[in-house]
MDAnalysis code that builds the backbone (N, CA, C; Angstrom):
import MDAnalysis as mda
import numpy as np

u = mda.Universe.empty(603, n_residues=201, atom_resindex=np.repeat(np.arange(201), 3), trajectory=True)
u.add_TopologyAttr("name", ["N", "CA", "C"] * 201)
u.add_TopologyAttr("resid", np.arange(1, 202))
u.add_TopologyAttr("resname", ["MET", "PRO", "LEU", "ARG", "ILE", "SER", "LEU", "LEU", "ILE", "LEU", "LEU", "PHE", "MET", "ALA", "HIS", "SER", "PHE", "PRO", "GLN", "LYS", "ASN", "ARG", "ARG", "SER", "ILE", "ARG", "LEU", "SER", "ARG", "HIS", "ASP", "TYR", "THR", "LYS", "SER", "GLY", "PHE", "TYR", "PHE", "ILE", "THR", "ILE", "CYS", "THR", "TYR", "LYS", "ARG", "GLN", "CYS", "TRP", "PHE", "GLY", "GLU", "ILE", "ILE", "GLN", "GLY", "LYS", "VAL", "ARG", "LEU", "ASN", "HIS", "LEU", "GLY", "PHE", "ILE", "VAL", "SER", "GLU", "LEU", "TRP", "LYS", "GLY", "CYS", "GLU", "LYS", "ARG", "PHE", "ASN", "TYR", "VAL", "THR", "ILE", "ASP", "GLN", "PHE", "ILE", "VAL", "MET", "PRO", "SER", "HIS", "PHE", "HIS", "GLY", "ILE", "LEU", "VAL", "ILE", "HIS", "ASN", "ILE", "ASN", "ASP", "GLU", "HIS", "HIS", "LEU", "LEU", "SER", "LYS", "GLY", "LYS", "PHE", "GLY", "LYS", "PRO", "ILE", "VAL", "GLY", "SER", "LEU", "GLY", "THR", "ILE", "ILE", "GLY", "ALA", "PHE", "LYS", "SER", "ALA", "VAL", "SER", "LYS", "SER", "ILE", "ASN", "GLN", "MET", "ARG", "LYS", "THR", "ALA", "LYS", "PRO", "PRO", "ILE", "LEU", "GLN", "LYS", "ASN", "TYR", "TYR", "GLU", "ARG", "ILE", "ILE", "ARG", "ASN", "GLU", "GLN", "GLU", "LEU", "ASN", "ASN", "ILE", "ARG", "GLN", "TYR", "ILE", "LEU", "ASN", "ASN", "PRO", "LEU", "LYS", "TRP", "GLU", "SER", "ASP", "ARG", "GLU", "ASN", "LEU", "LEU", "ASN", "HIS", "PHE", "SER", "VAL", "GLN", "PRO", "ILE", "GLU", "LEU", "ASP", "LEU", "TYR", "PHE"])
u.atoms.positions = np.array([
    [1.264, -1.251, 0.079],
    [0.164, -0.172, -0.308],
    [0.798, 1.341, 0.174],
    [0.383, 2.296, -0.739],
    [1.483, 3.286, -0.922],
    [1.463, 4.282, 0.479],
    [2.728, 4.487, 0.676],
    [2.543, 5.343, 2.308],
    [1.426, 6.656, 2.078],
    [1.696, 7.232, 1.443],
    [0.344, 8.203, 1.201],
    [-0.967, 7.695, 1.795],
    [-1.629, 6.691, 1.018],
    [-2.610, 6.243, 1.490],
    [-2.777, 5.486, 2.875],
    [-1.287, 5.267, 3.056],
    [-1.495, 4.714, 4.680],
    [-1.633, 5.530, 5.835],
    [-0.706, 6.890, 5.451],
    [-1.011, 7.873, 6.229],
    [-2.224, 8.776, 6.254],
    [-3.054, 8.579, 5.416],
    [-4.307, 8.669, 5.362],
    [-5.282, 8.538, 6.257],
    [-5.178, 6.890, 6.040],
    [-5.929, 5.816, 6.789],
    [-5.578, 6.023, 8.220],
    [-4.377, 6.368, 8.867],
    [-4.276, 6.470, 9.993],
    [-4.700, 7.811, 10.577],
    [-4.599, 9.061, 9.488],
    [-5.284, 10.391, 9.813],
    [-6.829, 9.980, 10.395],
    [-7.649, 9.319, 9.153],
    [-9.120, 9.250, 9.232],
    [-8.782, 8.444, 10.933],
    [-8.640, 7.539, 11.073],
    [-8.896, 6.562, 12.199],
    [-8.586, 7.199, 13.522],
    [-7.537, 8.072, 13.550],
    [-7.319, 8.973, 14.655],
    [-8.493, 10.173, 14.752],
    [-9.408, 10.359, 14.010],
    [-10.111, 11.592, 14.253],
    [-11.469, 10.938, 14.246],
    [-11.613, 9.934, 13.695],
    [-12.948, 8.940, 13.594],
    [-12.860, 8.009, 15.238],
    [-11.597, 7.874, 15.787],
    [-11.958, 7.380, 17.191],
    [-11.380, 7.913, 18.181],
    [-11.757, 9.396, 18.673],
    [-10.998, 9.539, 19.552],
    [-11.281, 9.279, 21.010],
    [-12.360, 8.863, 21.257],
    [-12.768, 8.133, 22.812],
    [-11.655, 7.405, 23.094],
    [-10.856, 6.785, 22.353],
    [-9.711, 6.018, 22.769],
    [-8.465, 6.811, 23.415],
    [-8.469, 8.054, 23.168],
    [-7.475, 8.896, 23.757],
    [-7.718, 9.834, 24.417],
    [-8.893, 9.634, 25.332],
    [-9.471, 10.723, 25.996],
    [-8.421, 11.200, 27.263],
    [-8.555, 12.391, 27.560],
    [-7.626, 12.788, 28.366],
    [-8.289, 12.965, 29.945],
    [-7.462, 12.437, 30.663],
    [-7.974, 12.448, 32.404],
    [-8.012, 14.277, 32.750],
    [-8.930, 14.522, 33.704],
    [-9.104, 15.593, 34.172],
    [-8.509, 15.839, 35.683],
    [-7.713, 14.488, 35.703],
    [-7.131, 14.698, 37.354],
    [-5.659, 15.495, 37.000],
    [-4.932, 15.857, 38.121],
    [-3.856, 16.435, 37.902],
    [-2.923, 15.456, 38.009],
    [-2.055, 15.614, 37.096],
    [-0.987, 14.343, 36.675],
    [-0.017, 14.291, 37.939],
    [0.417, 15.315, 38.502],
    [1.498, 14.978, 39.502],
    [0.862, 14.960, 40.989],
    [-0.263, 14.927, 41.197],
    [-0.924, 14.813, 42.563],
    [-1.107, 13.137, 42.910],
    [-0.754, 13.088, 44.021],
    [-0.776, 11.287, 44.404],
    [-2.146, 11.303, 44.863],
    [-3.056, 10.894, 44.199],
    [-4.629, 10.451, 44.927],
    [-4.910, 9.344, 45.675],
    [-3.466, 8.728, 46.269],
    [-3.885, 8.078, 47.324],
    [-3.205, 8.729, 48.890],
    [-2.764, 9.773, 48.227],
    [-2.516, 10.627, 49.918],
    [-3.659, 11.147, 50.721],
    [-3.321, 11.336, 51.803],
    [-4.346, 11.529, 52.841],
    [-4.672, 12.871, 52.434],
    [-6.234, 13.613, 52.632],
    [-6.707, 14.664, 52.464],
    [-7.792, 14.909, 52.487],
    [-8.498, 15.993, 51.975],
    [-9.868, 16.328, 51.851],
    [-10.347, 16.495, 50.201],
    [-11.373, 15.906, 49.964],
    [-11.379, 16.168, 48.373],
    [-12.942, 16.411, 48.390],
    [-13.054, 17.462, 47.179],
    [-14.499, 17.666, 46.972],
    [-15.081, 17.198, 45.458],
    [-15.878, 16.306, 45.877],
    [-16.522, 15.557, 44.622],
    [-17.975, 16.047, 44.130],
    [-17.719, 15.898, 42.861],
    [-19.057, 16.248, 42.239],
    [-19.344, 15.311, 40.752],
    [-20.457, 14.719, 41.039],
    [-21.213, 13.338, 40.253],
    [-22.344, 13.883, 39.467],
    [-22.318, 13.820, 38.017],
    [-23.530, 14.541, 37.637],
    [-24.086, 12.912, 37.017],
    [-25.456, 12.933, 36.716],
    [-26.468, 11.785, 35.837],
    [-26.039, 12.055, 34.460],
    [-26.261, 11.333, 34.033],
    [-26.400, 11.327, 32.324],
    [-27.271, 12.405, 31.763],
    [-26.355, 13.299, 31.130],
    [-27.153, 14.635, 30.715],
    [-28.187, 15.459, 31.599],
    [-27.590, 15.577, 32.546],
    [-28.291, 16.269, 33.820],
    [-29.173, 15.756, 34.187],
    [-29.941, 14.562, 33.823],
    [-31.436, 14.436, 33.914],
    [-31.733, 14.288, 35.762],
    [-32.886, 14.866, 35.899],
    [-33.076, 14.956, 37.279],
    [-33.978, 13.819, 37.675],
    [-32.882, 12.785, 38.221],
    [-33.468, 11.181, 38.417],
    [-33.256, 11.238, 39.966],
    [-33.215, 11.920, 40.661],
    [-32.956, 11.424, 41.820],
    [-33.626, 12.039, 43.112],
    [-34.732, 13.285, 42.343],
    [-35.690, 13.606, 43.347],
    [-36.246, 14.912, 42.808],
    [-36.274, 15.951, 43.804],
    [-36.596, 17.388, 43.319],
    [-36.590, 18.341, 44.599],
    [-36.580, 19.449, 44.271],
    [-36.522, 20.655, 45.058],
    [-37.932, 21.218, 45.279],
    [-38.192, 21.206, 46.630],
    [-39.307, 21.527, 46.941],
    [-39.359, 22.738, 47.965],
    [-39.198, 24.211, 47.771],
    [-39.183, 25.303, 48.689],
    [-37.857, 24.987, 49.374],
    [-36.814, 25.318, 48.432],
    [-35.333, 25.022, 48.808],
    [-35.015, 23.903, 49.868],
    [-35.798, 22.547, 49.591],
    [-35.209, 21.635, 50.119],
    [-35.189, 20.049, 49.308],
    [-34.355, 19.297, 49.421],
    [-34.220, 18.279, 48.276],
    [-35.366, 17.507, 48.943],
    [-35.930, 16.873, 47.951],
    [-36.791, 15.657, 48.528],
    [-36.389, 14.263, 47.274],
    [-35.539, 13.414, 48.139],
    [-35.169, 12.259, 47.331],
    [-36.062, 11.254, 46.810],
    [-36.033, 11.063, 45.791],
    [-37.114, 9.670, 45.737],
    [-35.896, 8.609, 46.024],
    [-36.415, 7.281, 45.508],
    [-36.114, 6.034, 45.937],
    [-34.769, 6.024, 45.266],
    [-34.267, 6.263, 43.866],
    [-33.299, 6.622, 43.424],
    [-32.183, 7.430, 44.351],
    [-32.698, 8.523, 44.736],
    [-31.746, 9.092, 45.342],
    [-31.537, 8.825, 46.730],
    [-32.242, 8.047, 47.653],
    [-31.817, 7.300, 48.600],
    [-31.053, 6.642, 48.161],
    [-31.027, 5.774, 47.299],
    [-30.223, 4.843, 46.951],
    [-28.284, 5.350, 46.935],
    [-28.325, 6.187, 46.017],
    [-27.389, 7.234, 46.036],
    [-26.882, 7.529, 47.265],
    [-27.521, 8.058, 48.325],
    [-27.143, 8.626, 49.552],
    [-26.495, 7.580, 50.528],
    [-27.505, 6.264, 50.207],
    [-26.857, 5.316, 51.411],
    [-25.561, 4.421, 50.557],
    [-25.227, 4.482, 49.351],
    [-24.310, 4.008, 49.174],
    [-23.078, 4.622, 48.886],
    [-23.327, 6.071, 49.218],
    [-22.007, 7.200, 49.596],
    [-21.510, 6.971, 50.908],
    [-22.670, 6.963, 51.946],
    [-22.238, 6.709, 53.285],
    [-21.686, 5.180, 53.424],
    [-22.046, 4.321, 52.674],
    [-21.337, 3.115, 52.673],
    [-19.736, 2.968, 52.217],
    [-19.416, 4.193, 51.757],
    [-18.036, 3.962, 51.276],
    [-17.253, 3.776, 52.613],
    [-17.909, 4.280, 53.712],
    [-16.813, 4.138, 54.981],
    [-16.581, 2.800, 55.450],
    [-17.819, 2.068, 55.131],
    [-17.845, 0.463, 55.423],
    [-16.668, -0.340, 54.565],
    [-16.828, 0.241, 52.975],
    [-16.518, -0.715, 52.131],
    [-14.401, -0.322, 52.149],
    [-14.219, 0.869, 52.335],
    [-13.118, 1.618, 52.299],
    [-12.540, 2.100, 54.146],
    [-11.907, 1.261, 54.633],
    [-11.373, 1.486, 56.197],
    [-10.427, 2.747, 56.045],
    [-9.828, 3.304, 55.188],
    [-9.400, 4.229, 55.269],
    [-10.332, 5.839, 54.627],
    [-11.563, 5.230, 54.194],
    [-12.553, 6.834, 54.598],
    [-13.189, 7.204, 55.331],
    [-13.398, 8.709, 55.211],
    [-14.207, 9.026, 56.392],
    [-15.204, 10.051, 55.117],
    [-16.454, 9.814, 55.401],
    [-17.469, 11.084, 54.428],
    [-17.866, 12.530, 55.275],
    [-17.657, 13.361, 54.696],
    [-17.861, 14.464, 55.311],
    [-19.240, 14.812, 54.898],
    [-19.532, 16.277, 54.877],
    [-20.724, 16.866, 54.074],
    [-20.940, 16.417, 52.709],
    [-22.273, 16.359, 52.409],
    [-22.704, 15.553, 51.400],
    [-23.975, 16.003, 50.886],
    [-24.533, 15.985, 49.643],
    [-25.871, 16.349, 49.304],
    [-26.169, 15.381, 48.039],
    [-27.452, 15.132, 47.773],
    [-27.780, 14.252, 46.708],
    [-28.579, 15.206, 46.233],
    [-28.478, 16.064, 44.972],
    [-29.415, 16.621, 44.169],
    [-30.049, 16.093, 43.282],
    [-31.234, 16.356, 42.782],
    [-31.813, 15.908, 41.845],
    [-30.961, 15.250, 40.420],
    [-30.127, 16.324, 39.862],
    [-29.484, 15.695, 38.629],
    [-27.662, 15.596, 38.896],
    [-27.685, 15.860, 40.331],
    [-25.881, 15.514, 40.543],
    [-25.819, 15.344, 41.982],
    [-24.510, 15.268, 42.442],
    [-24.378, 14.849, 43.776],
    [-22.842, 15.624, 44.287],
    [-22.994, 16.229, 45.289],
    [-21.645, 17.001, 45.938],
    [-21.156, 16.272, 47.153],
    [-20.117, 16.063, 47.288],
    [-19.749, 15.111, 48.495],
    [-18.347, 15.659, 49.180],
    [-17.700, 15.870, 50.305],
    [-16.660, 15.842, 50.485],
    [-15.945, 14.652, 51.213],
    [-14.829, 13.833, 50.454],
    [-14.432, 12.720, 51.057],
    [-13.109, 12.929, 51.709],
    [-12.759, 11.909, 52.698],
    [-11.603, 12.019, 53.460],
    [-10.861, 11.056, 53.304],
    [-9.732, 11.241, 52.825],
    [-9.069, 9.844, 52.400],
    [-7.694, 9.929, 53.848],
    [-7.601, 8.828, 54.647],
    [-6.625, 8.435, 55.671],
    [-5.752, 7.866, 55.532],
    [-4.489, 7.672, 54.999],
    [-3.748, 6.699, 54.487],
    [-2.614, 7.035, 55.802],
    [-2.536, 6.123, 57.435],
    [-1.794, 6.407, 58.155],
    [-0.496, 5.435, 58.060],
    [-0.128, 5.017, 57.563],
    [0.900, 4.161, 56.877],
    [1.289, 4.612, 55.492],
    [2.619, 5.537, 55.597],
    [3.164, 6.029, 54.293],
    [3.794, 5.329, 53.488],
    [3.602, 4.132, 53.620],
    [4.156, 2.782, 52.896],
    [2.967, 2.684, 52.114],
    [1.302, 2.939, 52.260],
    [0.748, 2.545, 51.671],
    [0.611, 3.690, 50.346],
    [1.224, 4.562, 50.076],
    [1.213, 5.756, 48.991],
    [1.980, 4.990, 48.130],
    [1.480, 4.777, 47.113],
    [2.564, 4.124, 45.909],
    [3.182, 4.972, 45.163],
    [4.637, 4.459, 44.913],
    [5.801, 5.540, 44.477],
    [5.073, 5.656, 42.660],
    [4.634, 4.408, 41.868],
    [4.259, 4.217, 40.815],
    [3.169, 4.859, 40.568],
    [2.749, 5.827, 39.309],
    [1.518, 6.316, 39.121],
    [1.005, 5.548, 38.128],
    [-0.807, 5.739, 38.395],
    [-1.696, 4.800, 37.880],
    [-2.050, 5.418, 36.655],
    [-1.671, 4.654, 35.598],
    [-2.413, 4.876, 34.261],
    [-3.699, 5.393, 34.184],
    [-3.845, 6.262, 33.355],
    [-5.481, 6.821, 33.121],
    [-6.371, 5.552, 32.426],
    [-7.354, 5.374, 33.275],
    [-8.609, 4.723, 33.026],
    [-8.102, 3.478, 33.887],
    [-6.989, 2.909, 34.807],
    [-6.534, 2.017, 35.503],
    [-6.189, 2.573, 37.012],
    [-7.104, 2.794, 37.684],
    [-6.691, 3.649, 39.055],
    [-5.988, 2.239, 39.828],
    [-5.321, 3.219, 40.747],
    [-4.341, 2.161, 41.911],
    [-5.122, 2.226, 42.844],
    [-4.799, 1.212, 43.501],
    [-5.330, 0.575, 45.038],
    [-5.416, 1.616, 45.884],
    [-6.089, 2.068, 46.553],
    [-6.175, 3.015, 47.877],
    [-6.323, 4.600, 47.293],
    [-6.831, 4.723, 45.972],
    [-6.779, 5.970, 45.180],
    [-8.313, 6.573, 45.537],
    [-8.178, 8.055, 45.140],
    [-9.417, 8.354, 44.622],
    [-10.256, 7.733, 43.747],
    [-9.753, 7.808, 42.542],
    [-10.544, 7.122, 41.460],
    [-10.972, 5.926, 41.799],
    [-10.178, 5.123, 42.651],
    [-10.561, 3.504, 42.938],
    [-12.045, 3.573, 43.765],
    [-11.820, 4.498, 44.569],
    [-13.298, 4.802, 45.371],
    [-14.247, 5.278, 45.114],
    [-14.321, 6.255, 44.178],
    [-15.156, 7.078, 43.182],
    [-15.636, 5.800, 42.050],
    [-14.701, 5.075, 41.579],
    [-15.010, 3.933, 40.561],
    [-16.056, 2.791, 41.353],
    [-15.783, 2.526, 42.326],
    [-16.332, 1.544, 43.247],
    [-17.940, 2.071, 43.315],
    [-17.936, 3.341, 44.053],
    [-19.236, 3.995, 44.384],
    [-20.130, 4.191, 42.964],
    [-19.785, 4.643, 42.113],
    [-20.273, 5.098, 40.552],
    [-21.028, 3.258, 40.247],
    [-20.047, 2.616, 40.383],
    [-20.496, 1.224, 39.831],
    [-21.450, 0.764, 40.698],
    [-21.717, 0.885, 42.185],
    [-22.760, 0.630, 42.788],
    [-24.147, 1.090, 42.597],
    [-23.816, 2.569, 42.231],
    [-24.915, 3.218, 42.087],
    [-25.563, 2.713, 40.864],
    [-25.068, 2.411, 39.775],
    [-25.131, 2.157, 38.250],
    [-26.075, 0.702, 38.407],
    [-25.198, -0.358, 39.158],
    [-25.606, -1.549, 39.444],
    [-26.911, -1.701, 40.037],
    [-27.078, -0.907, 41.024],
    [-28.602, -0.962, 42.152],
    [-29.501, -0.592, 40.958],
    [-29.451, 0.614, 40.673],
    [-30.382, 1.208, 39.860],
    [-30.728, 0.224, 38.599],
    [-29.908, -0.012, 37.817],
    [-29.720, -0.850, 36.335],
    [-30.449, -2.370, 36.832],
    [-30.400, -2.837, 38.032],
    [-30.927, -4.102, 38.323],
    [-32.691, -3.545, 38.574],
    [-32.814, -2.681, 39.072],
    [-34.339, -2.205, 39.260],
    [-35.127, -2.004, 37.609],
    [-34.237, -1.430, 36.909],
    [-34.885, -1.358, 35.706],
    [-35.012, -2.273, 34.487],
    [-33.903, -3.338, 35.035],
    [-33.585, -4.512, 34.078],
    [-32.851, -3.753, 32.816],
    [-32.309, -2.758, 32.866],
    [-31.424, -2.179, 31.687],
    [-30.338, -1.309, 31.932],
    [-29.391, -1.419, 31.021],
    [-28.354, -0.388, 31.577],
    [-28.294, 1.227, 30.634],
    [-29.202, 0.905, 29.715],
    [-29.506, 2.232, 28.778],
    [-30.629, 2.897, 29.427],
    [-30.344, 4.306, 29.302],
    [-29.102, 5.245, 29.362],
    [-28.625, 4.719, 30.344],
    [-27.385, 5.205, 30.471],
    [-26.706, 5.263, 31.484],
    [-27.041, 5.944, 32.703],
    [-26.826, 5.851, 33.969],
    [-27.646, 6.761, 35.014],
    [-26.305, 7.499, 35.354],
    [-25.213, 7.471, 35.389],
    [-23.932, 8.788, 35.633],
    [-23.435, 8.991, 34.419],
    [-22.901, 10.309, 34.469],
    [-22.222, 10.634, 33.271],
    [-20.607, 9.932, 33.180],
    [-19.626, 9.605, 32.458],
    [-18.482, 8.743, 32.760],
    [-17.348, 9.153, 33.552],
    [-17.253, 10.556, 33.651],
    [-16.253, 11.311, 34.582],
    [-16.783, 11.832, 35.766],
    [-15.667, 12.457, 36.471],
    [-16.325, 13.507, 37.201],
    [-15.355, 14.198, 37.806],
    [-16.070, 15.081, 39.113],
    [-15.078, 16.464, 39.263],
    [-14.680, 16.405, 40.299],
    [-13.348, 16.871, 40.426],
    [-13.004, 16.291, 41.909],
    [-11.736, 17.978, 41.871],
    [-11.941, 18.365, 43.706],
    [-11.096, 19.359, 43.999],
    [-10.539, 19.152, 45.181],
    [-9.111, 19.210, 45.002],
    [-8.254, 19.189, 46.599],
    [-8.464, 20.154, 47.214],
    [-8.837, 19.709, 48.532],
    [-9.193, 21.262, 49.495],
    [-7.678, 21.281, 50.284],
    [-7.360, 22.524, 50.371],
    [-5.814, 23.138, 50.794],
    [-6.208, 23.139, 52.144],
    [-7.325, 23.922, 52.686],
    [-6.977, 24.098, 54.287],
    [-8.615, 24.165, 54.550],
    [-8.194, 25.029, 56.268],
    [-9.712, 24.609, 56.814],
    [-10.729, 25.861, 56.518],
    [-10.334, 26.822, 55.853],
    [-11.031, 27.891, 55.341],
    [-12.121, 27.360, 54.321],
    [-11.093, 27.002, 53.204],
    [-11.982, 26.405, 52.035],
    [-12.850, 25.063, 52.298],
    [-12.116, 24.441, 53.276],
    [-13.096, 23.030, 53.681],
    [-14.481, 23.834, 54.105],
    [-14.344, 24.775, 54.950],
    [-15.702, 25.594, 55.624],
    [-16.438, 26.052, 54.406],
    [-15.985, 26.508, 53.718],
    [-16.716, 27.325, 52.523],
    [-17.451, 26.450, 51.476],
    [-16.652, 25.169, 51.522],
    [-17.326, 24.003, 50.426],
    [-18.381, 23.220, 51.187],
    [-18.181, 23.179, 52.681],
    [-19.536, 22.475, 53.356],
    [-20.683, 23.689, 53.308],
    [-20.201, 24.656, 53.536],
    [-21.624, 25.793, 53.527],
    [-22.061, 25.516, 52.004],
    [-21.295, 25.774, 50.901],
    [-21.523, 25.598, 49.493],
    [-22.603, 24.282, 49.745],
    [-22.535, 23.175, 49.936],
    [-22.838, 22.372, 49.821],
    [-24.297, 22.441, 50.373],
    [-24.468, 23.032, 51.586],
    [-25.591, 22.956, 52.744],
    [-26.467, 23.770, 51.917],
    [-26.009, 25.101, 51.157],
    [-26.843, 26.063, 50.356],
    [-27.080, 25.619, 48.772],
    [-26.454, 24.442, 48.396],
    [-27.177, 24.158, 47.177],
    [-28.508, 23.931, 46.863],
    [-29.221, 23.550, 47.717],
    [-30.773, 23.328, 46.958],
    [-31.297, 24.996, 46.919],
    [-30.905, 25.686, 47.852],
    [-31.497, 27.209, 47.685],
    [-31.323, 27.876, 46.297],
    [-30.280, 27.210, 45.764],
    [-29.739, 28.245, 44.439],
    [-30.029, 27.186, 43.349],
    [-31.185, 26.460, 43.517],
    [-31.318, 25.074, 42.431],
    [-31.747, 25.915, 41.226],
    [-32.598, 27.471, 41.205],
    [-33.210, 27.643, 40.480],
    [-32.151, 28.023, 39.158],
    [-30.785, 28.725, 40.063],
    [-29.797, 28.956, 39.118],
    [-28.261, 28.176, 38.683],
    [-28.746, 27.119, 39.326],
    [-28.103, 25.891, 39.083],
    [-27.470, 25.397, 37.679],
    [-26.358, 25.277, 37.368],
    [-26.097, 24.889, 36.027],
    [-26.369, 23.372, 35.729],
    [-26.476, 22.988, 36.978],
    [-26.849, 21.409, 36.626],
    [-28.417, 21.306, 36.488],
    [-29.228, 22.179, 36.551],
    [-30.440, 22.062, 36.722],
    [-31.251, 21.792, 35.359],
    [-31.742, 21.061, 34.758],
    [-32.126, 20.880, 33.565],
    [-32.692, 21.619, 32.714],
    [-33.647, 22.581, 33.635],
    [-34.406, 23.533, 33.282],
    [-33.672, 24.797, 32.409],
    [-32.354, 24.743, 33.124],
    [-31.413, 25.934, 32.676],
    [-30.657, 25.477, 31.367],
    [-31.363, 23.980, 30.491],
    [-30.463, 23.859, 29.714],
    [-31.775, 23.265, 28.524],
    [-31.989, 24.033, 27.916],
    [-33.390, 23.944, 26.922],
    [-32.869, 23.015, 26.009],
    [-31.570, 22.663, 25.432],
    [-31.606, 21.880, 24.231],
    [-31.386, 20.644, 24.979],
    [-31.187, 20.459, 25.995],
    [-31.261, 18.755, 26.663],
    [-32.632, 18.281, 27.233],
    [-33.259, 17.315, 26.334],
    [-34.587, 16.876, 26.666],
    [-35.113, 15.649, 27.916],
    [-36.022, 15.951, 28.863],
    [-35.652, 14.883, 30.036],
    [-36.041, 13.353, 29.324],
    [-35.241, 12.531, 29.841],
    [-35.551, 11.340, 29.505],
    [-36.193, 10.534, 30.730],
    [-37.141, 10.046, 30.121],
    [-37.793, 8.836, 31.546],
    [-37.193, 7.588, 31.805],
    [-37.207, 6.864, 32.941],
    [-36.514, 5.599, 33.230],
    [-37.443, 4.755, 33.404],
    [-39.139, 4.959, 33.250],
    [-39.803, 4.053, 33.366],
    [-39.890, 3.712, 34.882],
    [-39.560, 4.173, 36.032],
    [-39.512, 3.979, 37.149],
    [-40.484, 4.961, 37.910],
    [-41.417, 4.620, 38.965],
    [-42.352, 5.729, 39.599],
    [-42.265, 5.324, 40.702],
    [-42.021, 6.467, 41.521],
    [-42.354, 6.275, 43.100],
    [-43.145, 6.979, 43.602],
])
């Protein structure tokens, strides 16, 4: 095959299948097995309001939202080096502060995990297990995995000091009061249509 044609094929494949080269949004130089406070945000698929509703500034979780809440609290039992701090389940997303305690410095792995392959004891491993448990529990109820319940990735912020920790705690508590202007509110994205899960509670 001529070299020119081969190069064109390679360029076409690289353009057509970009998902194989997805970039991580984690900080490349941070050790995510390290003890610390992490602010986590996880969104539903296409910001769908599947976990409940906001009534007069307060969250009213449905059965699916209750599942998310209980599984998040269960992270403390599943991972003995984890503490759950302030969190809230919103209709279309979840905010939580996760604390990792690694009392043994040898637990910190010197080698970095590759993207898509979280290392033992890392934040990615914890969040991956939580998301998997949420999806599995809800998918068993509706007897299908389509559409997915959660977005593929998640957002994380490393909390650097006590003032920042207190600010984020307050932000989480106030989240329902700001629902009408929240960017995760489906009503603020007119291009996104509601998707029914055929589950009613």
